[in-house]
C-alpha positions, 0 to 999 in steps of 0.5 A: 647113467642108470648104474650111477643113479642106482649106486648113489641110491644104495650108497647111504654113507652120508645118511647119518651125518644128514640126520644129525644135521637135521636133528641139530637144526630142529633142536636149535629151532626149539632153543631159539623159540624158547629164548624168544618166548621166555627171554623177557621174563627171564631178563626180569627174573635175573634183574630182580634177583640181582637187585635183591642180592645187591640190597641184601649184601650191604646189610649182611656185611654191616652186621659182622 
């Protein structure tokens, strides 16, 4: 049993996969936090830009 535990302790073949999974989880957490924090203001900004484009487009095409 002790031999098995020692061999498992020395075996690090899955360590990099676990590190990458942890890195992806941390980055995902930051993305979720950013979307939660800035989501409302981004929605307002895009809505304002869409409204500006919609109101500017007809006047641009009418002059041609």
